[in-house]
C-alpha angles and dihedrals in degrees: 000000000000102000113183118192091202128064124277087254093059090045090054091050091050093048091052089064114285106186096002120104141166099036128106140194087263089060090054091051091048089053089051092053091049092049096059093088089074104006143043095206118145135199117249122166119220090200115091092030098118138286093319096047093126087061097041100094088107101055090036090054089049090055092048091048095049093049091047090049090054095250119142116252116196113237093008113155117205132205129024093328092058093043093056120099106282091006092126099028094128094051092048094046090052091049089049088057092046088053090055094242095120135012117265093239099041116042091173090067126076123221092197134063096219136078118257121345145289122240085246090062091052092047090052091053094046092050091046086057090055097255129118124254119186122185117225139168113271096251091047089051091053091051091049091050091051088055092052104269119134109245134181109214124200104220141169100248097208094053091046093053097034091239138128095258123121115199141097119258142179124232133170124236130193132154134350138266123235091277095053096256118141118254113232134188111208115200090193093058101034094133098045106031110008103172120001139151131253131191116249090244090055092050092048090052088052095052113135103160142332133312138242124215112214125203 
């Protein structure tokens, strides 16, 4: 479960790029294009995806993971249009409903009494969309991602970014760069980072929970 210790407001501020400057959505898209040699990750922004966008890293990661795994996602928009803030709001809101976090007919309402989501919620949504979601330990998930599998990782966002932010977060990993670092798509930093790479040590330091392999 994503469990922020700060308010939703501070989470939203952090997700909009606290401590990160000089990068743009175009940079994220460039990273995505460079990553295709060893990864099919895409950029999808959780911000602009409805009233619970600050909590939507889970369903957004599920959308990213399904697309990277080659699974069809209804209403998914590719390219720069889809990578823009709110560009895939419809796809994320539908995934949110599949995960059981909000009713299908009322995305402004929550079905749960907690902030964010559990991996189990994401797995429910992924399976409801006719894809496969397999729980694994975090280290096993990292190893699977290094070998080309699409993996949702439950991380501590502040430790991952090296910032003073204290909340759980979901990102999607698949493939490696030329130096053996894992490629990661971050739905909370789609406009400032997009897809980047992290060393295995950095990802281990950022561990918050388990992982889910999507296929």
